[in-house]
C-alpha positions in Angstrom: -11.5 0.0 22.5 -12.3 1.3 18.7 -14.8 -0.8 17.0 -13.5 -1.8 13.6 -16.0 -0.2 11.6 -15.2 3.0 13.0 -11.4 2.6 12.5 -12.0 1.8 8.7 -13.8 4.8 8.5 -11.3 6.8 9.8 -8.7 5.0 8.0 -10.5 6.1 4.4 -10.2 9.6 5.5 -6.5 9.1 5.8 -5.9 7.0 2.4 -8.2 9.8 0.6 -6.2 13.0 2.2 -2.6 10.8 1.0 -3.9 10.5 -2.8 -4.9 14.2 -3.0 -1.5 15.3 -1.2 0.1 13.5 -3.8 -1.1 15.4 -6.5 -0.1 18.8 -5.2 3.5 18.2 -6.0 2.7 18.4 -9.8 2.9 22.0 -10.9 4.6 24.0 -13.4 6.1 27.4 -13.1 3.4 30.7 -13.4 4.5 33.2 -16.1 5.8 30.8 -19.0 6.0 32.1 -22.5 4.6 29.8 -24.9 7.9 28.5 -26.3 8.6 27.6 -22.2 5.7 25.5 -21.9 6.9 22.6 -23.4 9.9 22.4 -21.3 8.1 22.7 -18.4 5.7 20.2 -18.8 8.9 17.7 -19.6 10.2 18.6 -16.4 7.1 17.5 -14.6 7.2 14.2 -15.8 8.9 12.7 -13.2 6.7 14.0 -10.7 3.9 12.9 -12.9 5.1 9.3 -12.7 5.7 9.2 -8.9 2.6 10.3 -8.6 1.1 7.4 -10.7 3.5 5.1 -8.8 2.2 6.1 -5.6 -1.4 6.3 -6.7 -1.2 2.8 -7.6 0.2 1.8 -4.4 -2.2 3.7 -2.2 -4.6 1.9 -4.6 -3.7 -1.7 -3.6 -3.1 -0.9 0.1 -6.9 0.1 0.6 -8.6 -3.0 -0.9 -6.0 -4.8 1.0 -6.7 -3.5 4.3 -10.3 -3.6 3.7 -10.0 -7.4 2.4 -8.3 -8.0 6.0 -10.9 -6.2 8.0 -13.8 -8.0 6.8 -12.0 -10.9 8.5 -11.8 -9.1 11.8 -14.3 -9.2 14.5 -12.4 -7.5 17.6 -9.1 -5.5 17.6 -6.9 -6.2 20.6 -4.1 -3.5 21.5 -1.7 -5.2 19.1 -3.9 -5.1 16.1 -4.5 -1.6 16.6 -1.2 -0.4 17.1 -0.1 -2.1 13.8 -3.0 -0.7 12.1 -2.2 2.8 13.0 1.3 2.4 12.2 0.1 1.3 8.6 -2.0 4.5 8.6 1.0 6.9 9.6 3.3 5.2 6.4 0.4 5.9 4.3 0.0 9.7 5.4 3.8 10.0 5.3 4.0 8.5 1.7 3.9 11.8 -0.1 6.9 12.8 1.0 9.3 10.0 -0.3 6.9 10.4 -3.2 8.3 14.0 -3.7 11.7 12.6 -2.9 11.9 10.1 -5.8 10.4 12.5 -8.0 12.8 14.9 -7.7 15.8 12.6 -7.0 14.6 9.6 -8.6 18.4 8.9 -10.5 19.8 8.5 -7.0 20.2 5.3 -4.8 19.2 6.9 -1.6 15.6 8.0 -3.0 15.0 4.9 -4.6 15.9 3.0 -1.2 14.1 5.5 0.8 10.8 5.0 -1.4 11.4 1.1 -1.6 11.6 0.8 2.4 8.4 2.7 2.7 6.3 0.5 0.7 8.0 -2.4 2.3 7.2 -1.1 5.8 3.8 -1.2 4.5 3.9 -4.7 3.6 5.2 -5.7 6.8 2.4 -4.4 9.0 -0.1 -5.8 7.0 1.6 -9.0 7.3 1.7 -8.8 10.7 -1.9 -7.7 11.2 -2.5 -11.0 9.5 -0.4 -13.2 11.4 -1.6 -11.8 14.7 -5.0 -12.5 13.6 -4.1 -16.0 12.4 -2.4 -16.5 16.0 -5.7 -15.0 18.0 -8.7 -16.8 16.2 -10.7 -15.1 18.9 -10.3 -11.8 17.2 -11.3 -13.3 13.7 -14.7 -13.6 12.4 -16.5 -17.2 12.1 -15.7 -16.9 8.3 -12.2 -16.4 8.7 -10.4 -19.6 7.8 -6.6 -20.2 8.4 -6.2 -20.2 4.6 -7.6 -16.6 3.9 -5.3 -15.4 6.7 -2.1 -17.4 5.6 -2.6 -16.0 2.2 -2.9 -12.4 3.2 0.2 -12.9 5.1 2.0 -14.4 2.1 0.7 -11.5 -0.4 2.4 -9.1 2.0 5.2 -10.9 2.5 5.9 -11.1 -1.2 5.7 -7.3 -1.6 7.9 -6.9 1.3 10.5 -9.2 -0.3 10.1 -7.4 -3.6 10.7 -4.0 -2.2 13.4 -5.0 0.4 15.5 -6.8 -2.3 15.3 -3.8 -4.7 17.5 -1.6 -2.0 20.8 -3.3 -2.8 19.7 -3.0 -6.6 19.2 0.5 -6.5 22.9 1.0 -5.2 24.1 -0.8 -8.7 21.2 1.0 -10.7 18.2 3.1 -9.4 16.7 2.3 -12.6 17.2 -1.0 -12.4 15.4 -1.0 -8.9 12.3 0.1 -10.1 11.9 -2.4 -12.8 12.5 -4.6 -9.9 9.3 -3.7 -8.2 6.9 -4.7 -11.2 7.1 -8.5 -10.2 5.1 -7.2 -7.4 1.9 -7.2 -9.3 2.0 -10.9 -10.4 3.2 -12.1 -7.0 -0.1 -11.1 -5.4 -2.1 -13.0 -7.7 -0.6 -16.1 -6.6 -2.0 -16.1 -3.7 -5.4 -14.3 -4.2 -8.4 -15.4 -2.3 -10.5 -18.1 -4.5 -13.5 -16.9 -5.9 -16.8 -16.9 -3.8 -19.2 -19.4 -4.7 -22.3 -18.0 -6.2 -24.6 -17.6 -3.5 -22.4 -18.1 -0.7 -22.3 -14.2 0.4 -26.1 -14.2 0.6 -26.3 -17.3 2.3 -23.3 -15.9 4.8 -25.2 -12.4 5.3 -28.6 -14.4 5.9 -26.6 -16.5 8.7 -25.1 -13.4 10.2 
C-alpha cells in the first residue's frame, strides 16, 4: 500500500499543475491595435475572475487535505480510492473553470462548476468519516472531535454549493453570491488553537 507521505507529495504536484493550467485560459488576441487593447482586456475579465475563483478553491482544498493527512497514519483501499477521486476532481477543475468563464451567465455552466466543488467537498467529508469509523488508520493524536469538525467543514461546503444549483436555475448571478457563505461557514468548525509548546511535546514524544 502507498505510504501517506508519498501520496501527499504526488498530490502536491497535481494541485500545482491544476493551478498552472487555470492561467492558460487567460489571453488576449494577437495583433491588436492600440484602440482594441482595452476592449480585449475587458473581454478577458470573466476568464480572470474565474481563474481567481478556482485559485481560491484550490487554495482552500490544498491545506484542507494536508490537515486531514496529518491525522492519517495508514491508508486502506477505501481511503486511497477516495483520495484519488479527489485528485481527479482537482485535476479536472480547469475545465469547469473555462466553462464558467465563457458561459457564466447560464445555469448549466454555473451548476457544472458548483457540482464540481460540491463533489470535492463530499470526498473530503467521506475521507474524514472513514478515518473516524476506522480509528486504527488514524494517528495517535487524532481525536474524534478533530475528525468530526473535518466532516462538518466539508459538509458545509457541500451544502452551500449543492443548494446553489437550484438557485442557478432562477439566477446564475444569485447562485454565485450564494457561494460566499462557504467562507464563514468553514470557520465555524475550525480546529481550536494548539496550546503553546504542545507541538514541541508531540514531536518529542513521536
